[in-house]
N, C-alpha and C positions, 0 to 999 in steps of 0.2 A: 595610600594604604586602603585595602578593601574593608568595607564595613559588614556587619552581620546582616544588613538589609538585603544583600545579594544572595544570601544563603537561605535554604528552607528553614522555617522556624518550627516545623513539626516533623515527627518521624515519618519516613516515607512508607507508611503501612500499605496504602493502596498501590503505589507503583511496585513495591516488592511483591505484593499479592499477584498483580498482573504478570510480573516477570516470572514468578514461580509457576503460575498457571500455564503461561505460554511455554516455558521451558519444559514442563512435564509433557505437554502436547507435542512439542518438537521432538523430544526424546522418543516418544511413541512412534511418531512418523519417521524417525530415523531407522527403525527396525525394518530390514528387508524391503527397501524401496525397489521400484521396478527396474531402475538402472542406477547403480551406485555412483558412477561417474557423472551422469547427468544430474543426479540428485545433488552432488557436491557443487556443480556449477550453479544450479538454481539457488543454492544456499549461500553463495559468496556475498551477495548483497544483504542477506539477513544477518550474517555475522557482522558486516560493516555497520548496518543500521543499529543493531542492538548494542554494539560496542560504543557507538557515538552517543546513544541515549544514556547509557550507563556513565560514560566518561564525562558528560556535560551536565549530569543531573544536579549537582550541588551548585553550579553557577547559573544554570538555566533550566530549572524544573518546569515542565509543562503542566497543564491542567489535567485533572483526572479524566475528563472526557477525551482529551487528545491521546493520552496513554492508552485508554480503552480502544479508541479507533485504530491506532497504530497496531496494537496487539491483535485485534480482530482481523485486520488486513493481513498481517504476517501469518496468522493461523490459516487463513484461506489459501495463501500462497504456499505455505508449508504442506498443506493437504494436497494441493495440486502437484507440488514437486515430488511427493512420495510416489505418485504414479506417473511421473514424467509428463504430466498434463495430458495423459491419455484418458481412456474411458474411466469414469468414476461412478459409484453406485447411484449418485443423484443425477447423472446425465439424462437417463430416460425421463425423469420428472421434469427437468429443465427443458428437454425437447418437447414434451407434451405441453408445457406452458408457453414456450416461445417459438416452437416450430423449427424447421430447418434440419438439414442432414448433418451439419457440422456438430462435433461435440461442444456443447455450450459452456462447460465449466470454465474454460480459459477466458471466455468472454465475460463471464460473471466476475472473475477476479479483476479484470480491467475496469469493469463498471465500479466495483468496490474500491478500486484505487481512487477514483474521483470522489465517490461518496464518503469514504472513511478518512481520506488523507487531506481533503480540501480544508477541513476545519483546523487540524494541526498546523497546516501550512499558513493559513490565515492568521492563526494565533501568533506564530513566529514573526510574520510580517508586521503585525500590529505592534508587537513588543520591540522588535529590532529596528524596523524602518519608521515607526511612528505613524503609519497610515491608518485611516479609519474609514468606517462606513463602506460605501460602494467602491471606493478606490481600493480598499483592502480586498474586497470580493474579486474585483477585476484582476488584481495582481495575483491572487491565489489561483484563479482559473488559469492565468498565463503560466504560472509555475507548474501547475498540474500538467498542462499540455507540454511544456518544455521538458520536464523530467520524464514524462511518459514517452516522448519522442526520443529522448536520449537513451532510455532503457531499450527501445527498439534497436538503436545503433549498437548498444553494448551487446545485445543478443547476436547481432550480425557479426560483430568483431570476434566475439568468443567462438561462435560457430566456425568462422573462417580460420582463426589463428590457433585455437586450442584444440578443438575437436571437430574437424570438418566432416568426419564420418558420422557424427551425431547431429549434424546441422539441422536436418528436417525435424528430428525429435525435439531438439532444444528450442528451435524457433516455434514449433507447434502450429505452423501455418495450415496444416491439414488440407493442402491443395488450394487454398484461397489466395489468389494473387494480390488481393487487397487486404490481407490479414492485418498488417501494421496500421493501415488507415482506419479499419473498422475498430481496432483496439483503441486507438487514440480518440475516435468519435465517442466511444462509450465512456472513456475517461472524462471527456469534455462534458457529455450529458450528465454524468454523475456529479461532477463538481458544480455545474451550473444549477442542478436541481437542489442540492443540499445547501449551497450558499444562497440561492434564491429563497429557499424556505427560511433560512436564518435572517435574511434581509427583511422578509415579511414580518417575522416575529419581532425583530428590532423595531420595525415601523409601528407595530402594535404595542411597543414599550414592554415587551415580555422578556427581552434579553438586553444586556448592556451593549453599547456600541463598540 
């Protein structure tokens, strides 16, 4: 018989606030997207992710930081999906900062995947698998890479099976034959950077292990 220890002991004020804030932004971005069918495809994993987080909250609530990171990443993805990851108002600024002729917003989202989701993934590994320290960091990086690569496969399968006529738009390669590899590289760099910083702070006894 399950005990009350497995359930949250306080009202989920912060998670509910984050959910409402993200839901409001999502509803705004659902108005007149660049391509409604492409927008729906881009949102399938959002529906799955939010549904899983809501469904598992009482048995496996995450930290406030993890919910904030997940929500911020989903908001970045939602904004990109609104324009089918085409040109966004911030692309000129990103191009000025980072250079290159390719629209960089898509790259920014992949970098954010590593930066914002490595922490929640590490938290889940610590709690579910019991790993600690650098082992948890290494596993979290591996999961970021594995899930990032799997998403690239999902994009390919969806483009081939569901909407081949939207393949180029949905994949967002923009003529780059190494697009998937560049995306995974940014996810790797983002995860290593944020987890490396966390490891340094733990080394300085600023965070718990």
